[in-house]
C-alpha positions in Angstrom: 52.1 106.9 88.8 51.1 107.6 85.2 48.6 104.6 84.9 47.3 104.6 88.5 45.1 106.8 90.7 46.7 110.0 92.1 48.7 109.1 95.2 47.5 111.8 97.5 43.9 112.4 96.7 40.9 111.2 98.6 38.4 110.0 96.1 35.4 110.5 98.5 36.4 114.1 99.1 37.1 114.7 95.5 33.6 113.4 94.4 32.1 115.5 97.3 33.8 118.6 95.9 32.6 117.8 92.4 29.0 117.8 93.6 29.4 120.9 95.9 31.6 123.2 93.9 30.0 126.6 93.4 28.1 127.3 90.1 30.5 130.1 89.1 33.9 130.5 87.3 36.8 131.6 89.5 38.8 134.6 88.2 41.9 132.3 87.8 39.9 129.7 85.7 38.9 132.6 83.4 42.3 133.8 83.1 43.8 130.4 82.3 41.0 129.7 79.7 41.8 133.0 78.0 45.5 132.0 77.8 44.6 128.4 76.6 42.6 130.0 73.8 45.8 131.5 72.4 47.0 127.9 71.8 44.1 127.4 69.3 46.1 129.5 67.0 48.2 126.3 66.4 45.2 124.5 65.0 44.8 124.7 61.2 41.4 123.2 60.8 38.5 124.6 62.8 36.1 122.1 64.5 32.7 121.5 63.1 31.6 120.0 66.5 33.1 120.7 69.9 32.3 120.0 73.6 32.8 122.3 76.4 33.3 119.9 79.3 32.0 121.4 82.6 31.9 125.0 81.4 30.5 126.6 84.5 33.5 126.1 86.6 35.8 126.0 83.5 35.0 129.5 82.4 31.7 131.1 81.2 33.3 134.2 79.8 35.8 132.0 78.1 32.9 130.0 76.6 31.6 133.1 74.8 35.0 133.7 73.3 35.2 130.2 72.0 31.7 130.6 70.5 33.0 133.9 68.8 36.0 132.0 67.5 34.0 129.1 66.1 30.5 130.6 65.4 29.5 127.9 62.8 30.6 125.1 65.0 28.0 122.9 66.7 28.6 123.1 70.4 27.8 120.5 73.2 27.8 121.6 76.8 28.4 118.8 79.3 27.7 119.4 83.1 27.3 116.1 85.1 26.0 118.0 88.2 22.3 119.1 87.9 22.8 122.3 89.7 25.5 123.5 87.4 23.7 122.1 84.3 20.8 124.4 85.1 23.2 127.4 85.3 24.9 126.3 81.9 21.4 125.9 80.3 20.4 129.4 81.6 23.5 131.4 80.8 25.1 129.6 77.9 22.3 127.7 76.1 20.5 129.0 73.0 17.0 130.6 73.4 14.7 130.7 70.4 14.4 134.5 70.7 18.2 135.1 70.7 19.7 136.3 67.4 22.7 134.1 68.0 20.5 131.0 67.7 19.6 131.8 64.2 23.0 133.2 63.0 25.2 130.5 64.5 25.4 126.8 65.0 23.2 125.0 67.7 24.1 124.5 71.3 23.1 121.3 73.0 23.1 120.2 76.7 24.2 116.6 76.7 27.0 114.1 77.4 28.8 113.8 74.0 28.2 110.6 72.1 31.2 108.4 71.3 33.1 109.5 68.3 31.1 112.7 67.8 33.4 115.7 68.6 36.2 117.4 66.7 37.5 119.3 69.8 37.0 118.8 73.5 37.8 121.7 75.8 38.3 121.1 79.5 39.7 123.9 81.6 41.1 123.7 85.1 39.4 120.3 85.9 41.9 117.3 85.9 43.7 118.1 89.1 40.4 117.6 91.1 39.4 114.3 89.4 39.3 111.2 91.6 40.2 109.1 88.6 41.9 111.3 86.0 42.9 108.3 83.8 39.2 107.3 83.4 38.3 110.9 82.7 40.9 111.2 79.9 39.8 107.9 78.4 36.2 109.3 78.5 37.4 112.3 76.5 39.1 110.0 74.0 35.9 108.1 73.4 34.0 111.3 72.8 36.4 112.5 70.0 36.3 111.6 66.4 39.4 110.3 64.8 41.7 113.2 64.3 39.8 115.1 67.0 41.7 116.8 69.6 41.6 117.6 73.4 42.5 121.0 74.8 43.0 121.0 78.6 44.6 122.9 81.6 45.1 122.0 85.2 47.2 123.0 88.2 50.8 121.6 88.5 53.0 120.5 91.4 54.5 123.9 92.2 51.1 125.4 93.0 50.7 127.3 96.4 54.0 126.2 97.7 54.1 129.2 100.0 51.1 127.7 101.9 52.6 124.2 101.9 55.7 125.6 103.5 53.9 127.4 106.2 51.8 124.4 107.1 55.1 122.3 107.2 56.7 124.8 109.6 53.8 124.7 111.9 53.5 120.9 111.9 49.9 121.1 110.6 50.1 118.3 108.0 49.4 118.7 104.3 47.9 121.9 103.1 46.5 120.2 100.0 46.9 117.1 97.8 49.8 116.8 95.4 49.3 117.9 91.7 50.5 115.8 88.8 53.5 116.8 86.7 52.9 117.6 83.1 55.1 114.8 82.0 52.8 112.3 83.8 49.8 113.9 82.1 51.5 113.2 78.7 52.1 109.7 79.7 48.4 109.2 80.7 47.2 110.7 77.4 49.3 108.3 75.5 48.1 105.4 77.7 44.5 106.4 77.0 45.1 106.2 73.2 46.0 109.8 72.4 48.9 110.7 70.1 51.5 113.4 69.9 50.7 115.1 73.2 52.1 118.6 73.6 52.5 119.8 77.2 53.8 123.1 78.5 53.5 125.1 81.7 53.7 128.6 83.1 53.6 130.2 86.6 51.1 132.8 87.6 51.7 134.8 90.7 48.9 136.7 92.4 49.2 139.1 95.3 46.8 139.7 98.1 46.5 142.6 100.5 45.4 140.5 103.4 45.5 136.8 104.5 41.8 136.9 104.5 41.5 137.7 100.8 44.1 135.1 100.0 42.1 132.4 101.8 38.9 133.5 100.1 40.6 133.0 96.6 41.7 129.5 97.6 38.2 128.5 98.8 36.8 129.5 95.5 39.3 127.3 93.6 39.0 124.1 95.5 39.5 122.2 98.7 42.2 120.2 100.5 41.7 116.6 99.1 44.8 115.0 100.7 43.9 111.7 102.6 46.1 112.9 105.5 44.3 116.3 106.0 43.1 117.1 109.5 40.2 114.8 110.1 38.0 117.0 112.3 36.6 120.4 112.1 38.7 123.4 112.6 37.7 126.0 115.1 37.7 129.8 115.0 40.8 129.8 117.2 42.6 127.8 114.7 41.6 130.1 111.8 42.7 133.2 113.8 46.1 131.5 114.4 46.4 130.6 110.7 45.7 134.3 109.7 48.1 135.5 112.2 50.9 133.2 111.1 50.3 134.1 107.5 50.7 137.7 108.2 53.9 137.1 110.3 55.6 134.3 108.5 54.5 134.1 104.9 57.4 133.0 102.7 56.8 135.3 99.8 55.8 138.8 101.0 56.1 141.9 98.9 57.9 145.1 100.1 54.3 146.7 100.5 53.2 143.8 102.7 51.1 142.1 100.1 51.3 138.2 100.1 52.3 136.5 96.9 50.8 133.1 95.9 52.1 131.2 92.9 50.2 128.8 90.7 51.7 126.4 88.2 49.5 126.1 85.2 49.8 123.0 83.0 48.4 123.1 79.4 48.1 120.1 77.1 46.7 119.1 73.9 46.7 115.8 71.9 44.8 114.2 69.1 43.0 110.9 68.6 44.8 108.9 65.9 43.6 106.3 63.5 42.8 103.0 65.3 45.6 100.6 65.1 44.9 97.0 64.0 46.7 94.4 66.1 47.6 91.6 63.7 47.1 88.1 65.0 46.6 84.7 63.3 42.9 85.7 62.9 42.1 89.4 63.1 38.7 91.0 63.2 38.0 94.6 62.6 34.7 96.3 63.2 33.1 98.2 60.4 33.4 101.5 62.2 37.1 100.9 62.9 37.6 100.0 59.2 35.8 103.1 58.1 38.0 105.2 60.4 41.2 103.7 59.0 40.1 104.4 55.5 39.7 108.1 56.1 42.6 110.6 56.4 45.9 108.9 56.9 47.0 111.1 59.8 45.9 114.1 61.7 45.6 117.3 59.6 44.3 119.6 62.2 47.5 120.5 64.0 50.4 122.4 62.7 
């Protein structure tokens, strides 16, 4: 599936969630962003320009940590949805009266121009994209040669406890399938990236009540599976769900709390020098020729 659309995601539902997602950063997104920042220790050369792709959902607290890490780097915030763009401008943008505006580099609200970024940061986004391959290619275009992308997303072992409960009750899919990290690596290469580095970890959260667990899930996303229940669920169904969760949850702690596991996939890759395909008659653009004459290979990654 590496070069195709996700097999179990409804593109209409995915685009609707993209427009309707709350203008806030879930706790899990902030935690993952904090852990992903530790991977920036692998980068030798700090960026001069970087883009935070959809920072409102990706982690507004994490954004401040990134600004502290790279205070002199020019930052571009990109939010494609107007409601969240306004929040990003209000909470993350530079104001003329703020000391940070005069001490650090500028912050812009815009879609990054092609070939303009040294780093692109996208936290907990890819698993909800209707066309992730197109999104990765968009990131590739925004980066300079030797620029790199840092991203995270949910992996296939996420919330398996809920999937098992739905299967036992015959309720259909509890959510769409998430892509394996090896497939993400293939998609990065297919989009023109080089030397992708992928890894994963599992984070287990515990909840005192089924109600609190469902609240957490609703903050994180929606069921985007094409085979999900087509109608509206009633209050009776929700009451039954909460009862079954309390009685039959597959991973219950001795104190009665419900455990829920998330697989987190991390990845980074860099944009290499463009390769010239030799033919009987080959044409090279001036921009590609300039890029090929620069550094022979990436010097930013250890």
